[in-house]
C-alpha positions in Angstrom: 0.2 0.1 -0.1 1.5 3.2 -0.9 0.2 6.5 1.1 0.6 9.9 0.4 0.7 12.5 3.4 -1.3 15.3 4.1 -2.4 18.0 1.8 -4.2 21.4 3.3 -4.3 19.6 6.7 -6.3 16.3 5.3 -4.9 13.1 5.4 -5.0 11.4 2.1 -4.8 7.7 1.4 -4.7 5.8 -1.8 -4.5 1.9 -2.3 -2.2 0.7 -5.4 -1.5 -2.8 -6.1 1.0 -4.3 -8.8 -0.2 -7.7 -10.0 1.3 -10.3 -12.7 -0.5 -10.7 -15.5 0.6 -13.2 -18.8 4.2 -12.0 -19.3 3.8 -8.7 -17.6 2.4 -6.7 -14.5 -0.7 -4.5 -14.2 -0.9 -1.5 -11.8 -4.2 -1.3 -10.3 -5.3 2.4 -8.9 -8.2 4.0 -7.2 -8.1 1.3 -4.3 -8.9 -1.8 -7.1 -7.4 -4.6 -6.2 -8.5 -7.2 -9.0 -10.9 -9.3 -10.8 -12.0 -13.0 -10.2 -13.6 -14.7 -13.5 -15.8 -17.2 -11.7 -18.8 -19.2 -13.1 -20.4 -20.3 -10.1 -24.3 -21.4 -10.2 -27.3 -21.5 -7.9 -31.0 -22.4 -8.5 -34.0 -23.3 -7.3 -37.5 -24.1 -9.1 -38.1 -20.5 -10.3 -34.9 -18.7 -10.9 -31.2 -19.7 -12.2 -28.2 -17.4 -11.2 -24.6 -17.5 -12.1 -22.1 -15.3 -10.6 -19.9 -14.5 -13.4 -17.3 -11.8 -11.9 -16.1 -10.1 -8.8 -14.4 -7.0 -8.8 -12.7 -6.4 -5.4 -11.9 -2.9 -4.3 -10.2 -1.8 -0.7 -13.6 -1.3 0.9 -16.1 -3.5 -1.1 -16.7 -6.1 -3.8 -19.1 -6.0 -6.8 -20.4 -9.1 -8.0 -21.8 -9.3 -11.3 -24.6 -11.8 -11.6 -26.6 -13.5 -14.4 -30.4 -14.0 -13.5 -32.7 -16.3 -15.4 -36.5 -16.5 -14.8 -37.4 -20.1 -15.5 -41.3 -19.6 -15.0 -43.9 -17.9 -16.7 -44.3 -15.8 -13.4 -43.0 -12.5 -12.2 -40.2 -13.1 -9.4 -39.0 -10.6 -6.9 -35.6 -11.2 -5.5 -36.1 -9.0 -2.4 -39.2 -7.3 -1.4 -37.2 -4.6 0.4 -39.6 -5.4 3.4 -36.8 -7.2 5.3 -33.6 -6.3 6.2 -30.5 -8.4 5.7 -32.5 -10.4 3.0 -29.4 -10.4 0.5 -26.0 -11.0 1.9 -22.6 -12.5 1.2 -21.3 -15.2 3.8 -17.6 -15.8 4.5 -15.8 -19.2 5.6 -16.4 -18.2 9.5 -20.2 -17.8 8.4 -19.8 -13.7 8.9 -22.3 -12.0 6.9 -21.7 -8.7 4.8 -24.6 -6.9 3.5 -24.9 -4.8 -0.1 -25.3 -1.5 -0.7 -28.7 -2.0 -1.9 -29.7 1.3 -2.4 -27.1 1.7 -5.2 -29.4 -0.7 -7.5 -32.6 0.3 -9.2 -35.7 -1.8 -7.9 -36.3 -3.1 -11.1 -33.0 -5.0 -10.9 -34.3 -7.5 -8.6 -37.8 -8.1 -10.6 -37.4 -10.9 -13.0 -40.3 -11.0 -15.5 -41.8 -14.4 -16.7 -39.0 -15.7 -19.1 -36.7 -13.0 -18.4 -32.8 -13.1 -18.5 -30.9 -10.2 -17.3 -27.2 -8.9 -15.8 -27.1 -7.4 -12.6 -24.4 -5.9 -10.5 -24.7 -6.0 -6.6 -21.9 -4.1 -4.4 -21.4 -5.5 -1.0 -19.9 -4.2 2.3 -16.8 -6.4 2.3 -13.3 -4.7 3.2 -10.5 -6.5 1.6 -8.5 -8.8 3.6 -6.0 -11.3 2.1 -7.3 -14.5 4.0 -11.0 -13.3 3.5 -12.9 -16.3 1.6 -16.4 -15.5 0.3 -18.2 -18.9 0.4 -21.9 -17.7 -1.2 -24.3 -15.1 -2.2 -27.8 -15.7 -0.3 -30.9 -13.9 -1.3 -33.5 -15.1 1.2 -36.6 -13.0 0.5 -37.8 -14.3 -3.1 -41.5 -13.9 -3.8 -43.8 -14.4 -6.4 -45.4 -11.0 -7.4 -48.9 -12.4 -7.3 -48.7 -14.3 -4.0 -46.1 -12.7 -1.5 -47.3 -15.0 1.3 -44.5 -17.5 0.8 -41.1 -16.7 0.4 -38.3 -18.7 -1.5 -34.1 -18.7 -0.9 -31.5 -18.9 -3.5 -27.7 -19.7 -2.5 -25.1 -19.5 -5.3 -21.7 -21.3 -3.6 -18.6 -19.8 -4.4 
């Protein structure tokens, strides 16, 4: 980590990494740590979800997730009525929540047979030994019958 000192009595810190890539090295700036190409899939009877990318920054992670509604009904991945219904877990079962306000409400609505790709930013500060094991959606409901909730877990 490189730090720069004070500017006008304000402390300034930046996080820079150098990573090997093929026959060269890449310089990551602006708190960016790196990218993992993933192909982790989870599904239930209604929805198939695939994590394709995880971009890691010093203070958060952004997951790119491909969603597919396998039914002829509309499904809502998060009703926004409960807290902590979307989260990632680490190997010690610690939960990290998303910055859900950064997503549009429509990101979490899947119309019949719809497929879409969304990004979700999670409040996960970088640690070298941190191992995220799953992304969890625990408040999935049918738009016509919101009484019964479903879950979806994507293992990493």
